[in-house]
All heavy atoms as a GROMACS GRO file, in nm:
protein
  589
    1MET      N    1   0.084  -0.121   0.002
    1MET     CA    2  -0.001  -0.002  -0.003
    1MET      C    3   0.080   0.128   0.001
    1MET      O    4   0.056   0.218  -0.068
    1MET     CB    5  -0.098   0.002   0.124
    1MET     CG    6  -0.193   0.113   0.125
    1MET     SD    7  -0.313   0.089  -0.010
    1MET     CE    8  -0.440   0.190   0.041
    2ARG      N    9   0.199   0.112   0.086
    2ARG     CA   10   0.286   0.238   0.086
    2ARG      C   11   0.355   0.263  -0.051
    2ARG      O   12   0.358   0.370  -0.088
    2ARG     CB   13   0.389   0.212   0.192
    2ARG     CG   14   0.485   0.326   0.208
    2ARG     CD   15   0.573   0.307   0.320
    2ARG     NE   16   0.512   0.413   0.418
    2ARG     CZ   17   0.535   0.400   0.543
    2ARG    NH1   18   0.608   0.312   0.600
    2ARG    NH2   19   0.482   0.485   0.625
    3ASP      N   20   0.392   0.158  -0.121
    3ASP     CA   21   0.446   0.170  -0.251
    3ASP      C   22   0.352   0.234  -0.348
    3ASP      O   23   0.387   0.322  -0.439
    3ASP     CB   24   0.492   0.034  -0.309
    3ASP     CG   25   0.613  -0.028  -0.231
    3ASP    OD1   26   0.686   0.056  -0.164
    3ASP    OD2   27   0.636  -0.140  -0.236
    4LEU      N   28   0.228   0.201  -0.340
    4LEU     CA   29   0.125   0.255  -0.419
    4LEU      C   30   0.103   0.407  -0.401
    4LEU      O   31   0.098   0.484  -0.488
    4LEU     CB   32  -0.013   0.187  -0.412
    4LEU     CG   33  -0.128   0.236  -0.493
    4LEU    CD1   34  -0.096   0.229  -0.637
    4LEU    CD2   35  -0.253   0.159  -0.461
    5GLN      N   36   0.106   0.445  -0.273
    5GLN     CA   37   0.097   0.591  -0.235
    5GLN      C   38   0.221   0.666  -0.284
    5GLN      O   39   0.209   0.780  -0.329
    5GLN     CB   40   0.083   0.603  -0.089
    5GLN     CG   41  -0.051   0.557  -0.034
    5GLN     CD   42  -0.059   0.567   0.124
    5GLN    OE1   43   0.044   0.549   0.188
    5GLN    NE2   44  -0.183   0.568   0.178
    6THR      N   45   0.340   0.599  -0.264
    6THR     CA   46   0.455   0.673  -0.306
    6THR      C   47   0.454   0.690  -0.466
    6THR      O   48   0.488   0.800  -0.522
    6THR     CB   49   0.585   0.591  -0.273
    6THR    OG1   50   0.585   0.580  -0.139
    6THR    CG2   51   0.713   0.663  -0.327
    7GLU      N   52   0.421   0.592  -0.541
    7GLU     CA   53   0.409   0.592  -0.679
    7GLU      C   54   0.298   0.689  -0.729
    7GLU      O   55   0.324   0.768  -0.821
    7GLU     CB   56   0.368   0.456  -0.739
    7GLU     CG   57   0.390   0.459  -0.901
    7GLU     CD   58   0.509   0.496  -0.952
    7GLU    OE1   59   0.621   0.473  -0.890
    7GLU    OE2   60   0.520   0.558  -1.060
    8THR      N   61   0.192   0.694  -0.665
    8THR     CA   62   0.086   0.801  -0.696
    8THR      C   63   0.133   0.937  -0.677
    8THR      O   64   0.119   1.033  -0.754
    8THR     CB   65  -0.050   0.769  -0.607
    8THR    OG1   66  -0.076   0.636  -0.636
    8THR    CG2   67  -0.153   0.877  -0.643
    9SER      N   68   0.206   0.970  -0.563
    9SER     CA   69   0.268   1.103  -0.537
    9SER      C   70   0.367   1.132  -0.643
    9SER      O   71   0.378   1.245  -0.695
    9SER     CB   72   0.338   1.091  -0.397
    9SER     OG   73   0.234   1.082  -0.298
   10ARG      N   74   0.448   1.044  -0.682
   10ARG     CA   75   0.545   1.069  -0.782
   10ARG      C   76   0.482   1.101  -0.916
   10ARG      O   77   0.528   1.195  -0.986
   10ARG     CB   78   0.641   0.944  -0.799
   10ARG     CG   79   0.753   0.932  -0.690
   10ARG     CD   80   0.832   0.807  -0.727
   10ARG     NE   81   0.918   0.782  -0.612
   10ARG     CZ   82   0.981   0.674  -0.599
   10ARG    NH1   83   0.980   0.575  -0.684
   10ARG    NH2   84   1.060   0.653  -0.486
   11ARG      N   85   0.384   1.033  -0.955
   11ARG     CA   86   0.306   1.052  -1.084
   11ARG      C   87   0.239   1.191  -1.079
   11ARG      O   88   0.251   1.259  -1.173
   11ARG     CB   89   0.204   0.946  -1.102
   11ARG     CG   90   0.139   0.957  -1.229
   11ARG     CD   91   0.030   0.842  -1.250
   11ARG     NE   92  -0.014   0.854  -1.391
   11ARG     CZ   93  -0.042   0.764  -1.476
   11ARG    NH1   94  -0.012   0.630  -1.439
   11ARG    NH2   95  -0.094   0.786  -1.588
   12ARG      N   96   0.183   1.227  -0.978
   12ARG     CA   97   0.118   1.355  -0.969
   12ARG      C   98   0.223   1.466  -0.974
   12ARG      O   99   0.195   1.576  -1.035
   12ARG     CB  100   0.049   1.370  -0.827
   12ARG     CG  101  -0.086   1.299  -0.825
   12ARG     CD  102  -0.162   1.321  -0.708
   12ARG     NE  103  -0.288   1.242  -0.701
   12ARG     CZ  104  -0.350   1.207  -0.598
   12ARG    NH1  105  -0.305   1.225  -0.477
   12ARG    NH2  106  -0.460   1.130  -0.606
   13ALA      N  107   0.335   1.437  -0.906
   13ALA     CA  108   0.446   1.545  -0.917
   13ALA      C  109   0.496   1.560  -1.064
   13ALA      O  110   0.520   1.671  -1.112
   13ALA     CB  111   0.557   1.508  -0.823
   14ALA      N  112   0.512   1.448  -1.125
   14ALA     CA  113   0.561   1.443  -1.264
   14ALA      C  114   0.459   1.516  -1.355
   14ALA      O  115   0.495   1.592  -1.443
   14ALA     CB  116   0.583   1.304  -1.312
   15GLU      N  117   0.330   1.485  -1.335
   15GLU     CA  118   0.233   1.557  -1.414
   15GLU      C  119   0.216   1.712  -1.400
   15GLU      O  120   0.205   1.785  -1.487
   15GLU     CB  121   0.090   1.498  -1.384
   15GLU     CG  122   0.072   1.357  -1.434
   15GLU     CD  123  -0.060   1.291  -1.385
   15GLU    OE1  124  -0.130   1.352  -1.307
   15GLU    OE2  125  -0.098   1.176  -1.422
   16CYS      N  126   0.242   1.742  -1.268
   16CYS     CA  127   0.248   1.891  -1.247
   16CYS      C  128   0.365   1.962  -1.307
   16CYS      O  129   0.360   2.057  -1.363
   16CYS     CB  130   0.260   1.911  -1.088
   16CYS     SG  131   0.256   2.081  -1.045
   17GLU      N  132   0.478   1.894  -1.298
   17GLU     CA  133   0.600   1.935  -1.365
   17GLU      C  134   0.590   1.936  -1.518
   17GLU      O  135   0.631   2.046  -1.589
   17GLU     CB  136   0.727   1.853  -1.330
   17GLU     CG  137   0.854   1.911  -1.394
   17GLU     CD  138   0.980   1.816  -1.356
   17GLU    OE1  139   0.957   1.726  -1.280
   17GLU    OE2  140   1.084   1.855  -1.400
   18ALA      N  141   0.526   1.842  -1.574
   18ALA     CA  142   0.499   1.843  -1.721
   18ALA      C  143   0.410   1.961  -1.763
   18ALA      O  144   0.439   2.030  -1.861
   18ALA     CB  145   0.434   1.709  -1.765
   19LEU      N  146   0.311   1.997  -1.690
   19LEU     CA  147   0.224   2.107  -1.711
   19LEU      C  148   0.290   2.240  -1.701
   19LEU      O  149   0.273   2.328  -1.781
   19LEU     CB  150   0.097   2.106  -1.624
   19LEU     CG  151  -0.019   2.017  -1.655
   19LEU    CD1  152  -0.121   2.006  -1.556
   19LEU    CD2  153  -0.076   2.048  -1.789
   20THR      N  154   0.377   2.246  -1.596
   20THR     CA  155   0.455   2.375  -1.575
   20THR      C  156   0.542   2.386  -1.703
   20THR      O  157   0.551   2.501  -1.760
   20THR     CB  158   0.530   2.364  -1.450
   20THR    OG1  159   0.447   2.350  -1.339
   20THR    CG2  160   0.616   2.485  -1.433
   21LEU      N  161   0.622   2.280  -1.744
   21LEU     CA  162   0.699   2.296  -1.859
   21LEU      C  163   0.633   2.317  -1.985
   21LEU      O  164   0.674   2.386  -2.078
   21LEU     CB  165   0.782   2.173  -1.873
   21LEU     CG  166   0.895   2.137  -1.764
   21LEU    CD1  167   0.959   2.004  -1.770
   21LEU    CD2  168   0.999   2.246  -1.763
   22ALA      N  169   0.510   2.273  -2.001
   22ALA     CA  170   0.432   2.298  -2.116
   22ALA      C  171   0.383   2.434  -2.131
   22ALA      O  172   0.366   2.487  -2.245
   22ALA     CB  173   0.309   2.198  -2.118
   23PHE      N  174   0.366   2.513  -2.023
   23PHE     CA  175   0.310   2.647  -2.033
   23PHE      C  176   0.406   2.760  -1.983
   23PHE      O  177   0.370   2.875  -1.983
   23PHE     CB  178   0.187   2.651  -1.950
   23PHE     CG  179   0.074   2.575  -2.001
   23PHE    CD1  180   0.033   2.442  -1.964
   23PHE    CD2  181  -0.007   2.628  -2.115
   23PHE    CE1  182  -0.066   2.374  -2.017
   23PHE    CE2  183  -0.104   2.555  -2.171
   23PHE     CZ  184  -0.138   2.422  -2.127
   24HIS      N  185   0.534   2.723  -1.949
   24HIS     CA  186   0.627   2.819  -1.900
   24HIS      C  187   0.768   2.796  -1.954
   24HIS      O  188   0.805   2.688  -1.986
   24HIS     CB  189   0.624   2.818  -1.747
   24HIS     CG  190   0.503   2.848  -1.682
   24HIS    ND1  191   0.401   2.768  -1.656
   24HIS    CD2  192   0.458   2.970  -1.630
   24HIS    CE1  193   0.302   2.820  -1.594
   24HIS    NE2  194   0.330   2.952  -1.588
   25ASP      N  195   0.835   2.910  -1.971
   25ASP     CA  196   0.970   2.901  -2.011
   25ASP      C  197   1.058   2.845  -1.897
   25ASP      O  198   1.051   2.890  -1.779
   25ASP     CB  199   1.029   3.038  -2.049
   25ASP     CG  200   1.170   3.029  -2.089
   25ASP    OD1  201   1.206   2.984  -2.206
   25ASP    OD2  202   1.257   3.076  -2.010
   26PRO      N  203   1.137   2.729  -1.913
   26PRO     CA  204   1.210   2.673  -1.801
   26PRO      C  205   1.321   2.759  -1.751
   26PRO      O  206   1.350   2.752  -1.640
   26PRO     CB  207   1.269   2.548  -1.874
   26PRO     CG  208   1.259   2.563  -2.015
   26PRO     CD  209   1.147   2.662  -2.046
   27LEU      N  210   1.377   2.853  -1.839
   27LEU     CA  211   1.478   2.932  -1.785
   27LEU      C  212   1.424   3.054  -1.697
   27LEU      O  213   1.463   3.077  -1.590
   27LEU     CB  214   1.558   3.001  -1.904
   27LEU     CG  215   1.670   3.095  -1.862
   27LEU    CD1  216   1.786   3.013  -1.788
   27LEU    CD2  217   1.738   3.150  -1.997
   28THR      N  218   1.320   3.121  -1.743
   28THR     CA  219   1.276   3.244  -1.678
   28THR      C  220   1.154   3.222  -1.584
   28THR      O  221   1.121   3.298  -1.505
   28THR     CB  222   1.238   3.355  -1.775
   28THR    OG1  223   1.124   3.310  -1.866
   28THR    CG2  224   1.350   3.393  -1.869
   29GLY      N  225   1.081   3.109  -1.619
   29GLY     CA  226   0.963   3.084  -1.546
   29GLY      C  227   0.841   3.160  -1.600
   29GLY      O  228   0.727   3.143  -1.545
   30LEU      N  229   0.857   3.246  -1.690
   30LEU     CA  230   0.758   3.326  -1.749
   30LEU      C  231   0.671   3.241  -1.850
   30LEU      O  232   0.707   3.144  -1.898
   30LEU     CB  233   0.807   3.442  -1.831
   30LEU     CG  234   0.894   3.542  -1.761
   30LEU    CD1  235   0.947   3.641  -1.859
   30LEU    CD2  236   0.810   3.618  -1.662
   31GLY      N  237   0.543   3.277  -1.857
   31GLY     CA  238   0.449   3.203  -1.938
   31GLY      C  239   0.494   3.217  -2.077
   31GLY      O  240   0.554   3.317  -2.134
   32ASN      N  241   0.473   3.100  -2.159
   32ASN     CA  242   0.505   3.101  -2.305
   32ASN      C  243   0.393   3.127  -2.391
   32ASN      O  244   0.286   3.172  -2.346
   32ASN     CB  245   0.581   2.966  -2.334
   32ASN     CG  246   0.485   2.846  -2.306
   32ASN    OD1  247   0.357   2.857  -2.303
   32ASN    ND2  248   0.537   2.727  -2.297
   33ARG      N  249   0.405   3.117  -2.520
   33ARG     CA  250   0.310   3.141  -2.620
   33ARG      C  251   0.182   3.056  -2.593
   33ARG      O  252   0.068   3.101  -2.602
   33ARG     CB  253   0.352   3.119  -2.756
   33ARG     CG  254   0.450   3.221  -2.807
   33ARG     CD  255   0.495   3.182  -2.946
   33ARG     NE  256   0.619   3.279  -2.968
   33ARG     CZ  257   0.650   3.320  -3.090
   33ARG    NH1  258   0.577   3.285  -3.187
   33ARG    NH2  259   0.751   3.403  -3.098
   34ARG      N  260   0.198   2.926  -2.557
   34ARG     CA  261   0.086   2.844  -2.517
   34ARG      C  262   0.008   2.893  -2.404
   34ARG      O  263  -0.115   2.900  -2.407
   34ARG     CB  264   0.136   2.704  -2.498
   34ARG     CG  265   0.022   2.606  -2.483
   34ARG     CD  266   0.078   2.458  -2.453
   34ARG     NE  267   0.134   2.418  -2.580
   34ARG     CZ  268   0.249   2.343  -2.599
   34ARG    NH1  269   0.310   2.301  -2.485
   34ARG    NH2  270   0.295   2.298  -2.706
   35ARG      N  271   0.084   2.951  -2.308
   35ARG     CA  272   0.008   2.998  -2.186
   35ARG      C  273  -0.057   3.131  -2.229
   35ARG      O  274  -0.176   3.161  -2.180
   35ARG     CB  275   0.116   3.033  -2.081
   35ARG     CG  276   0.057   3.106  -1.953
   35ARG     CD  277  -0.040   3.012  -1.875
   35ARG     NE  278  -0.098   3.087  -1.772
   35ARG     CZ  279  -0.220   3.136  -1.774
   35ARG    NH1  280  -0.307   3.110  -1.865
   35ARG    NH2  281  -0.273   3.202  -1.665
   36MET      N  282   0.000   3.208  -2.312
   36MET     CA  283  -0.067   3.341  -2.348
   36MET      C  284  -0.198   3.305  -2.437
   36MET      O  285  -0.303   3.372  -2.419
   36MET     CB  286   0.030   3.419  -2.445
   36MET     CG  287  -0.031   3.544  -2.481
   36MET     SD  288   0.073   3.645  -2.608
   36MET     CE  289   0.072   3.531  -2.751
   37SER      N  290  -0.180   3.214  -2.519
   37SER     CA  291  -0.298   3.173  -2.602
   37SER      C  292  -0.416   3.125  -2.508
   37SER      O  293  -0.539   3.156  -2.529
   37SER     CB  294  -0.275   3.066  -2.706
   37SER     OG  295  -0.182   3.122  -2.800
   38GLN      N  296  -0.378   3.049  -2.405
   38GLN     CA  297  -0.481   2.997  -2.308
   38GLN      C  298  -0.542   3.105  -2.231
   38GLN      O  299  -0.663   3.108  -2.219
   38GLN     CB  300  -0.414   2.901  -2.218
   38GLN     CG  301  -0.504   2.830  -2.119
   38GLN     CD  302  -0.426   2.748  -2.010
   38GLN    OE1  303  -0.336   2.800  -1.955
   38GLN    NE2  304  -0.458   2.624  -2.004
   39ALA      N  305  -0.457   3.208  -2.192
   39ALA     CA  306  -0.510   3.323  -2.112
   39ALA      C  307  -0.601   3.398  -2.193
   39ALA      O  308  -0.710   3.454  -2.157
   39ALA     CB  309  -0.405   3.396  -2.058
   40LEU      N  310  -0.564   3.434  -2.322
   40LEU     CA  311  -0.643   3.516  -2.411
   40LEU      C  312  -0.780   3.453  -2.448
   40LEU      O  313  -0.873   3.519  -2.468
   40LEU     CB  314  -0.558   3.556  -2.548
   40LEU     CG  315  -0.444   3.648  -2.514
   40LEU    CD1  316  -0.365   3.666  -2.649
   40LEU    CD2  317  -0.489   3.779  -2.464
   41ALA      N  318  -0.779   3.319  -2.462
   41ALA     CA  319  -0.901   3.242  -2.498
   41ALA      C  320  -1.005   3.255  -2.379
   41ALA      O  321  -1.118   3.242  -2.400
   41ALA     CB  322  -0.874   3.103  -2.521
   42MET      N  323  -0.960   3.289  -2.266
   42MET     CA  324  -1.040   3.298  -2.146
   42MET      C  325  -1.104   3.441  -2.117
   42MET      O  326  -1.180   3.454  -2.031
   42MET     CB  327  -0.965   3.255  -2.024
   42MET     CG  328  -0.937   3.102  -2.022
   42MET     SD  329  -0.816   3.039  -1.888
   42MET     CE  330  -0.902   3.122  -1.742
   43VAL      N  331  -1.054   3.539  -2.193
   43VAL     CA  332  -1.110   3.671  -2.184
   43VAL      C  333  -1.248   3.669  -2.245
   43VAL      O  334  -1.269   3.637  -2.361
   43VAL     CB  335  -1.023   3.775  -2.265
   43VAL    CG1  336  -1.075   3.909  -2.252
   43VAL    CG2  337  -0.875   3.773  -2.204
   44PRO      N  338  -1.343   3.713  -2.154
   44PRO     CA  339  -1.475   3.726  -2.207
   44PRO      C  340  -1.503   3.820  -2.323
   44PRO      O  341  -1.424   3.925  -2.330
   44PRO     CB  342  -1.566   3.772  -2.082
   44PRO     CG  343  -1.471   3.750  -1.968
   44PRO     CD  344  -1.335   3.756  -2.018
   45VAL      N  345  -1.596   3.792  -2.412
   45VAL     CA  346  -1.621   3.873  -2.529
   45VAL      C  347  -1.659   4.018  -2.474
   45VAL      O  348  -1.736   4.034  -2.386
   45VAL     CB  349  -1.731   3.814  -2.618
   45VAL    CG1  350  -1.765   3.913  -2.728
   45VAL    CG2  351  -1.686   3.688  -2.672
   46GLY      N  352  -1.609   4.120  -2.534
   46GLY     CA  353  -1.638   4.258  -2.489
   46GLY      C  354  -1.545   4.317  -2.395
   46GLY      O  355  -1.546   4.431  -2.365
   47GLU      N  356  -1.467   4.228  -2.326
   47GLU     CA  357  -1.372   4.290  -2.228
   47GLU      C  358  -1.235   4.309  -2.300
   47GLU      O  359  -1.204   4.234  -2.398
   47GLU     CB  360  -1.348   4.177  -2.111
   47GLU     CG  361  -1.482   4.187  -2.022
   47GLU     CD  362  -1.441   4.113  -1.888
   47GLU    OE1  363  -1.324   4.103  -1.856
   47GLU    OE2  364  -1.537   4.076  -1.823
   48THR      N  365  -1.154   4.401  -2.248
   48THR     CA  366  -1.021   4.422  -2.308
   48THR      C  367  -0.919   4.388  -2.210
   48THR      O  368  -0.936   4.384  -2.084
   48THR     CB  369  -1.010   4.579  -2.349
   48THR    OG1  370  -1.026   4.652  -2.222
   48THR    CG2  371  -1.115   4.614  -2.448
   49ARG      N  372  -0.809   4.354  -2.254
   49ARG     CA  373  -0.678   4.325  -2.177
   49ARG      C  374  -0.567   4.395  -2.242
   49ARG      O  375  -0.570   4.429  -2.359
   49ARG     CB  376  -0.662   4.173  -2.164
   49ARG     CG  377  -0.771   4.093  -2.095
   49ARG     CD  378  -0.764   4.114  -1.952
   49ARG     NE  379  -0.850   4.027  -1.879
   49ARG     CZ  380  -0.969   4.048  -1.840
   49ARG    NH1  381  -1.027   4.170  -1.865
   49ARG    NH2  382  -1.040   3.971  -1.770
   50SER      N  383  -0.457   4.401  -2.160
   50SER     CA  384  -0.338   4.456  -2.216
   50SER      C  385  -0.239   4.357  -2.241
   50SER      O  386  -0.240   4.244  -2.146
   50SER     CB  387  -0.280   4.566  -2.119
   50SER     OG  388  -0.361   4.680  -2.114
   51LEU      N  389  -0.157   4.359  -2.320
   51LEU     CA  390  -0.040   4.263  -2.346
   51LEU      C  391   0.097   4.329  -2.370
   51LEU      O  392   0.093   4.429  -2.448
   51LEU     CB  393  -0.071   4.185  -2.473
   51LEU     CG  394   0.021   4.084  -2.523
   51LEU    CD1  395   0.040   3.978  -2.415
   51LEU    CD2  396  -0.012   4.025  -2.654
   52MET      N  397   0.187   4.294  -2.292
   52MET     CA  398   0.321   4.361  -2.299
   52MET      C  399   0.416   4.252  -2.358
   52MET      O  400   0.427   4.138  -2.307
   52MET     CB  401   0.367   4.406  -2.170
   52MET     CG  402   0.503   4.475  -2.174
   52MET     SD  403   0.553   4.527  -2.014
   52MET     CE  404   0.671   4.408  -1.966
   53MET      N  405   0.488   4.288  -2.464
   53MET     CA  406   0.597   4.205  -2.516
   53MET      C  407   0.730   4.276  -2.506
   53MET      O  408   0.734   4.391  -2.529
   53MET     CB  409   0.553   4.176  -2.661
   53MET     CG  410   0.433   4.095  -2.676
   53MET     SD  411   0.393   4.053  -2.844
   53MET     CE  412   0.519   3.912  -2.878
   54VAL      N  413   0.834   4.203  -2.483
   54VAL     CA  414   0.964   4.257  -2.474
   54VAL      C  415   1.058   4.183  -2.586
   54VAL      O  416   1.055   4.065  -2.596
   54VAL     CB  417   1.027   4.227  -2.329
   54VAL    CG1  418   1.176   4.282  -2.325
   54VAL    CG2  419   0.944   4.289  -2.226
   55ASP      N  420   1.122   4.271  -2.664
   55ASP     CA  421   1.213   4.222  -2.754
   55ASP      C  422   1.355   4.273  -2.730
   55ASP      O  423   1.364   4.396  -2.706
   55ASP     CB  424   1.172   4.268  -2.894
   55ASP     CG  425   1.252   4.215  -3.006
   55ASP    OD1  426   1.321   4.111  -2.989
   55ASP    OD2  427   1.266   4.281  -3.113
   56LEU      N  428   1.446   4.181  -2.724
   56LEU     CA  429   1.589   4.233  -2.690
   56LEU      C  430   1.668   4.239  -2.818
   56LEU      O  431   1.704   4.141  -2.877
   56LEU     CB  432   1.661   4.138  -2.596
   56LEU     CG  433   1.596   4.108  -2.462
   56LEU    CD1  434   1.663   4.001  -2.379
   56LEU    CD2  435   1.593   4.247  -2.377
   57ASP      N  436   1.694   4.365  -2.860
   57ASP     CA  437   1.770   4.384  -2.981
   57ASP      C  438   1.917   4.351  -2.957
   57ASP      O  439   1.968   4.374  -2.841
   57ASP     CB  440   1.762   4.527  -3.035
   57ASP     CG  441   1.618   4.556  -3.086
   57ASP    OD1  442   1.559   4.462  -3.130
   57ASP    OD2  443   1.584   4.680  -3.081
   58ASP      N  444   1.989   4.298  -3.045
   58ASP     CA  445   2.132   4.269  -3.041
   58ASP      C  446   2.171   4.184  -2.929
   58ASP      O  447   2.269   4.196  -2.861
   58ASP     CB  448   2.219   4.402  -3.039
   58ASP     CG  449   2.188   4.490  -3.163
   58ASP    OD1  450   2.181   4.438  -3.271
   58ASP    OD2  451   2.172   4.619  -3.145
   59PHE      N  452   2.094   4.083  -2.901
   59PHE     CA  453   2.114   3.988  -2.789
   59PHE      C  454   2.220   3.886  -2.825
   59PHE      O  455   2.289   3.842  -2.745
   59PHE     CB  456   1.988   3.918  -2.745
   59PHE     CG  457   2.003   3.822  -2.630
   59PHE    CD1  458   2.032   3.880  -2.508
   59PHE    CD2  459   2.006   3.702  -2.649
   59PHE    CE1  460   2.045   3.790  -2.387
   59PHE    CE2  461   2.025   3.607  -2.538
   59PHE     CZ  462   2.045   3.659  -2.417
   60LYS      N  463   2.219   3.847  -2.948
   60LYS     CA  464   2.316   3.743  -3.002
   60LYS      C  465   2.464   3.770  -2.960
   60LYS      O  466   2.529   3.685  -2.915
   60LYS     CB  467   2.298   3.725  -3.149
   60LYS     CG  468   2.390   3.600  -3.196
   60LYS     CD  469   2.371   3.584  -3.346
   60LYS     CE  470   2.446   3.470  -3.406
   60LYS     NZ  471   2.577   3.449  -3.365
   61PRO      N  472   2.513   3.891  -2.972
   61PRO     CA  473   2.650   3.924  -2.931
   61PRO      C  474   2.680   3.896  -2.788
   61PRO      O  475   2.785   3.855  -2.747
   61PRO     CB  476   2.670   4.070  -2.963
   61PRO     CG  477   2.569   4.105  -3.072
   61PRO     CD  478   2.453   4.013  -3.038
   62ILE      N  479   2.580   3.905  -2.701
   62ILE     CA  480   2.606   3.871  -2.557
   62ILE      C  481   2.644   3.734  -2.546
   62ILE      O  482   2.742   3.693  -2.487
   62ILE     CB  483   2.479   3.912  -2.480
   62ILE    CG1  484   2.454   4.055  -2.462
   62ILE    CG2  485   2.494   3.850  -2.334
   62ILE    CD1  486   2.330   4.108  -2.405
   63ASN      N  487   2.562   3.636  -2.612
   63ASN     CA  488   2.599   3.496  -2.613
   63ASN      C  489   2.735   3.462  -2.681
   63ASN      O  490   2.808   3.392  -2.633
   63ASN     CB  491   2.485   3.426  -2.677
   63ASN     CG  492   2.370   3.395  -2.592
   63ASN    OD1  493   2.365   3.400  -2.476
   63ASN    ND2  494   2.254   3.364  -2.652
   64ASP      N  495   2.754   3.538  -2.789
   64ASP     CA  496   2.882   3.511  -2.871
   64ASP      C  497   3.004   3.561  -2.789
   64ASP      O  498   3.105   3.494  -2.789
   64ASP     CB  499   2.875   3.586  -3.000
   64ASP     CG  500   2.776   3.531  -3.090
   64ASP    OD1  501   2.724   3.416  -3.070
   64ASP    OD2  502   2.738   3.591  -3.195
   65ILE      N  503   2.993   3.672  -2.723
   65ILE     CA  504   3.103   3.726  -2.663
   65ILE      C  505   3.125   3.673  -2.514
   65ILE      O  506   3.247   3.635  -2.476
   65ILE     CB  507   3.096   3.877  -2.647
   65ILE    CG1  508   3.110   3.942  -2.794
   65ILE    CG2  509   3.212   3.940  -2.562
   65ILE    CD1  510   3.070   4.091  -2.804
   66PHE      N  511   3.025   3.668  -2.442
   66PHE     CA  512   3.029   3.626  -2.301
   66PHE      C  513   2.980   3.476  -2.269
   66PHE      O  514   3.004   3.436  -2.158
   66PHE     CB  515   2.946   3.720  -2.214
   66PHE     CG  516   2.992   3.867  -2.227
   66PHE    CD1  517   2.908   3.958  -2.293
   66PHE    CD2  518   3.106   3.910  -2.174
   66PHE    CE1  519   2.950   4.088  -2.311
   66PHE    CE2  520   3.144   4.038  -2.178
   66PHE     CZ  521   3.064   4.132  -2.250
   67GLY      N  522   2.928   3.418  -2.367
   67GLY     CA  523   2.880   3.278  -2.350
   67GLY      C  524   2.742   3.272  -2.313
   67GLY      O  525   2.672   3.371  -2.263
   68HIS      N  526   2.682   3.145  -2.333
   68HIS     CA  527   2.551   3.117  -2.313
   68HIS      C  528   2.517   3.140  -2.162
   68HIS      O  529   2.394   3.176  -2.127
   68HIS     CB  530   2.505   2.989  -2.359
   68HIS     CG  531   2.506   2.995  -2.511
   68HIS    ND1  532   2.400   3.037  -2.588
   68HIS    CD2  533   2.590   2.930  -2.600
   68HIS    CE1  534   2.429   3.020  -2.716
   68HIS    NE2  535   2.543   2.960  -2.728
   69ALA      N  536   2.602   3.110  -2.070
   69ALA     CA  537   2.559   3.122  -1.919
   69ALA      C  538   2.534   3.260  -1.893
   69ALA      O  539   2.444   3.295  -1.823
   69ALA     CB  540   2.680   3.066  -1.844
   70ALA      N  541   2.617   3.351  -1.951
   70ALA     CA  542   2.596   3.499  -1.927
   70ALA      C  543   2.466   3.549  -1.993
   70ALA      O  544   2.390   3.620  -1.938
   70ALA     CB  545   2.718   3.588  -1.983
   71GLY      N  546   2.433   3.502  -2.118
   71GLY     CA  547   2.313   3.526  -2.181
   71GLY      C  548   2.195   3.486  -2.103
   71GLY      O  549   2.094   3.554  -2.091
   72ASP      N  550   2.206   3.367  -2.038
   72ASP     CA  551   2.099   3.315  -1.961
   72ASP      C  552   2.075   3.405  -1.837
   72ASP      O  553   1.947   3.437  -1.802
   72ASP     CB  554   2.117   3.170  -1.905
   72ASP     CG  555   2.115   3.072  -2.018
   72ASP    OD1  556   2.062   3.109  -2.131
   72ASP    OD2  557   2.151   2.951  -1.997
   73GLN      N  558   2.180   3.455  -1.778
   73GLN     CA  559   2.165   3.550  -1.664
   73GLN      C  560   2.102   3.678  -1.700
   73GLN      O  561   2.028   3.734  -1.624
   73GLN     CB  562   2.305   3.571  -1.602
   73GLN     CG  563   2.356   3.455  -1.526
   73GLN     CD  564   2.266   3.404  -1.409
   73GLN    OE1  565   2.222   3.485  -1.337
   73GLN    NE2  566   2.242   3.282  -1.414
   74VAL      N  567   2.128   3.730  -1.823
   74VAL     CA  568   2.068   3.854  -1.875
   74VAL      C  569   1.920   3.828  -1.890
   74VAL      O  570   1.838   3.905  -1.842
   74VAL     CB  571   2.133   3.897  -2.001
   74VAL    CG1  572   2.051   4.011  -2.063
   74VAL    CG2  573   2.277   3.944  -1.988
   75LEU      N  574   1.878   3.713  -1.944
   75LEU     CA  575   1.732   3.675  -1.956
   75LEU      C  576   1.673   3.664  -1.830
   75LEU      O  577   1.560   3.713  -1.806
   75LEU     CB  578   1.730   3.554  -2.042
   75LEU     CG  579   1.765   3.571  -2.184
   75LEU    CD1  580   1.752   3.434  -2.254
   75LEU    CD2  581   1.676   3.669  -2.261
   76ILE      N  582   1.728   3.595  -1.730
   76ILE     CA  583   1.680   3.576  -1.604
   76ILE      C  584   1.643   3.708  -1.536
   76ILE      O  585   1.548   3.746  -1.476
   76ILE     CB  586   1.758   3.480  -1.511
   76ILE    CG1  587   1.752   3.343  -1.564
   76ILE    CG2  588   1.715   3.481  -1.365
   76ILE    CD1  589   1.847   3.244  -1.517
   0.00000   0.00000   0.00000
């Protein structure tokens, strides 16, 4: 019985992690496009929402010069 409870707990944790990875960027933890689409689909007709997007110009040289670890820190 204890093994069954342990396995059930592991499975629930794995499902939770899979959902988190499916809807969030693993590096920053921010919602991804799938999460955005899901949230926008839930907005009632006639209501308005705001959406903010960030674009980092010339980001590639950071990775090229300082390495991907530094680029990851900039994104975080």
